[in-house]
Structures are given as C-alpha cells and as structure tokens.
N, C-alpha and C positions, 0 to 999 in steps of 0.2 A: 123520490122519497128524500126527506131530510130529517136528520136526527136533531131533537131537541136537547141541546147540551146542558148538562147539569149546572147548578149554581157554582159548584166547585171551580168550574172552568170560567164561567161568566164573570164571577167575582172571586178572584183568587185571594185567599186569606194570607195576607203578608204579616210577618212578624214585625217588621218596620216598614212603614210607608210614609215617609217624610219628604219634604221638599228636597233635602240633600242626600238621603240614603233610602235604598230599597233592599229588603232582605226577605227571602222566602226559603224555608227548609222543610222537606217532606217530614211528616210526623214521625215516621220510622227512623229517621236519621237525626232528629233534634235532640241534642244533649248539650251540656255546658261546653265541654271540650270541643265538640265539632262547631258549635256556633262560634266560639272564640277563634277557631281556625279560619272559618269562612270570613269572619269580619276582618281578619288580617290578611287575607288572601293576596292582596295586591303586593304585600311585602314579601311573600314567600312563594310566589307563583312558579319560579323556575326550579324549585326543589323537587324535581321530578323528571320523568322521561318525556321530553318534548318530541312528538312524532309527526308534528305538522307546524310549519311556521311560514306562512305565506300571507294571505289576506287576513287570516285570523291565526291564533296560536292554540294548539291543542297538546295538553300535557296528561300523561298517565301518573297518577299518584298511587303508591301502594298502600294496602291496609296498614293502619297505625292505630292501635287501641289508645295510646296516649293522646292522640289528636281526635279520638272519636270516629276515625274512619274505619267503618266496619269491613269494608272490602275495597278492592281497587276502584278508583274513580277517574273519570275524564273530566278535565277542566278546560272549557273553551273561553278564551279571552278574545273578545271582539275588538278589532282594530278599526278605527275611523281615520283613514289616511286622506281621503279625497275632501276638499273644502265643502263640496256639496253635501256630502254626508254629514259632516260636522255640523253644518247648519240645519239640515232637515231634521235630524234626530234631537234637536232642541225642542222640536214641536211634536215629535212622535214617540211611541213606546220604543224601548230599546230593542236590539235584536235578541237579547237575552230573554227579555219578557215575551216576545213573539214566540221564541223557541219553546218556552215553558208552556204557553197556552196550546200550541199545536201538539207538544208531546203529551200533555194531559188529555187532549181530545182524541188522540190516537190510541191511548190507553183505554179510553172509555168505550171505543168501538173495537176493542180486542185486536189492535194491530200492534205489532212489535216495533219498539223504539227503545233506545237506551233509557232506562227509568231516570226521571228527573230527580235530582237530589237537592239542588239549592240554586238560587239566584241571588247575586249580590251586585249592586252597583252604586256609584256615587256620582252626584251631579254637582257642578259648581255654579258660578254666576251665569245668569241668563239661560239656565238650565242645561249648560253644557255637560256632555258626558265625560266624566274624568276616568272612569273605568267601568267595565261591565263584563260579568262572568256568568256563564251557564255550566252548571255542574251536573253530571249524570254518573250512573253506575257504569263502570267500564265493560263493554262487551268484548269478550275474547273471541272474535270472529275468525272464520277460516279464510274467507276471501271478500274482497270488494268486488262486486259484480262487474265493474268496468275492466278490472284487470283480466277477467276471463273474455269478455265480449270483444275487447279490442285486439286480442291475440288469437288469430285464427288457428295457430299451432297449439293452443293451450289444451292439455289433456281433458279439461272438462268442458271445452267449448261446444261439443255436440249435445251436452246435457242442458244447455240453455233452453232448448225447445220444451224439455220436461218441466222446467221451473216456470215458464211463462204463465201457464193457466192459473197457478196460485198467485203470482205477482199481480196479474190482471185482475183476479177477484179481489185481492187486497186493495188495489187502487180503485176499483169500483166501489168498494165499501167505504173508502175514504171520501170520494167524491159524493156518494150518497148521503154521507153524514155532513156534507157542506164543507169539507176540509179541502182546500186547494194548496198544494205543496209549493207550486211556483218555482221549483228548482229540481224537477223530477227527472233525473238521469241515472244511468247505471252506477255512476260514481257515488251516488248517495243511497245505495242499496247494499247492505252487508250481508253475507251468508254465513250461517253458523250450523253446525251439526250436518255438515255436507254429506257424510258417508252414511248417515242413518235416516234422520227425518229432517230435511233442510227446513231452516227458519230463516225468514227475510226480515231485516231491520231497516226501517226507514229513517234516514238522519238528515242533518243540515236543514233544520226546520225554520230558520230565522226569516225566510221570505213568505212563509205560509200565511194563509188567511182563512177565516172561518166565516161562511156566508150562510144565509138562510136556505138557499138552494143554489145548486151549480148547474147552469144551463149547458146545453151540447158544446157550444163553441169554446166556453171556458174549459170544460172537461178536456176537449181534444188539444186546446192550447197548453194545457198542462202536461200533455204527453208528447209534444213534438220535439223535446229535447232528449227523449228516450230513443237513441238510435239503435235500430235493429235491421237485420237483413229483410228484404221483402217478404220472404217466407215467414220469418219470425214475426214481422209486424201483423201479418194476417192471423197467425195463431193468437197473438195477443189480443187483437180486436174481437175475435170470434169469442174469446172467452170473457173479454170485458163486457160486451153487449151483443149476443148473437142476433137478437131481434132487429138491430139496427146496423148490422155489420157493414154493409156496402156504403151507406151514407156516411158512417164515421170513417171509414178507410178513405173515401174520396176527400173528405174534409180534412183529414190529417195530411194527405198528400199535398193539397193546396196550401195549408197553413205551414208545412215544412218547407215547401218551395218558397213561400214568401219570407219565411224566417232566413232562409239561405241567401236570398237576394238582399235582405237587409244586413245581415253580417257581412256580405261581400262589399256592400255600400260603405259600411263603417270602416272596413280595412283600407278601402280607396281614400276616404277622408284623412285617416291617419297617416297614410303615405304621403298625401298632399301637404299636410301640416308639417311633417318630418322634413320634406324637401325644402319647404319654405324657411324653416328654422336653420337648416344648413346654409 
C-alpha cells in the first residue's frame, strides 16, 4: 500500500521562493515579529541553549512573545563541511527542505515528529548554500532510545521489548506511506511520557525520501541500522510484518552482515590512508 500524499507536501507553499532566499513558516506561527526573527536567524542563532554541535548545530530557544516565539523551539543549523557536500547541494534540495517534507509527510500519516515551524535558507553564486535552518517546536522528551538500548544496566532496558511492537507498527506505517527515513536507528527515536503512555518521536529527517512505493529490500535496508538483540529483532519483525516474518528476518541478517563488512572495509581504507600520510 502507498499513501498518495497531499498537495501540501508535494507543493510546499513558501512565503519566499527566489533564487537567493527560501522561507517557509507554519501558518500558526506566522506573524510579523516571528517572520522578522527567522529572516535574521543567521545573525542571532547562538542566542540560546546549544545542546548539539558536531555535524550540525542544534539550539533550544525559549518562548519569547516579543519575538513571536509562542513556545520553546529547536533550531537546526546544517553544516556543509565536506567539499563533496558543498558541491552536490548546489544541485539538490537542501537538508532543511528535505527535513520539512518528511516531517509534513509523517504528520499526515499520524506519526510523531517535532512539529515543523520554519525553514530559512540563503544561496549565493552558482547556487551555493550560504546557510540553511530547520526550525521545529521543541519536544521535552524523557529519553533518547539509544541511551537506553546501549546501556545493558539501564533501569528501563528491559522495557524495550514492550515498546518494540508500537515502534514496529509506526515504521511499517511510515514505509506503507512511501516514506523512507534512511537514517533509522535508536538515536533518532525520542521517548516521551515514559511513565504513563509512551510516545515515540522520529527525528533527523534530512536523509529521508518519499517514494510511490517501498519494496521489501528497501524496507529492510532502512532497518539495518536499528541495532537490537536477536530476541528484540525477532519481536520487531513479528510486529512489523507477521505474514512475512522469516523472509524479512533472513534478509535483514544478510543485509546487516553486508553492511558490517562494508564498514570494516572503510575502516581499513582510512587506516591505510592515515599511515601513508604519516
């Protein structure tokens, strides 16, 4: 099954869509003060709580009525450090635009993701990205799922088995809608309301794609980064597609083994290059 996405996602209604500037703001957030704040974001980005600053930068900005910020927001600034990325994104949609499209698609199929608020980007000569931001409402989550899964002594580690059926159903709905996350692992799943009614939020959407349909191999390839114990993996697959359980499990084992060998090969190449430089 594949969901026919609405025109809202296929043709995003940008407030500004020119050669040099792109601006989108959610209708519920659009006001003069907030629009002015977003358009000057590149000057004021560090005025907040930076909680991640590696490949990209993530900042939490507190609610501020003078700036039209209704509630706390998260601002993601995309960095293009590799020359390869700097070149290819002259020809492609930015990571901010990709994030927006996937977020809107997830909302449409009733899956949780931080609500998109705004996208702002500027391009220079030869379509070079000067800056690119994706803004969402801030989700005050309890845990990142990876923090629980990687720690065998975590007090909530045993509960992962209880959460997997819902996560599997969510991802099945994602794939059935033609949405491929392309970076689906425990670190990109946030948990909220952990003590009452757990909710799962899917984040880091900039590698995502929307397809007319998602075949079996593509589905499983989207799952191989999601590292679970053997028992947990079986629980996940049984809830993802019980009618095709064994085939999916065998394919996942093969693709995961292939991915592991590829990663080992890349590590060897890097070590060789480092030795040659020294």
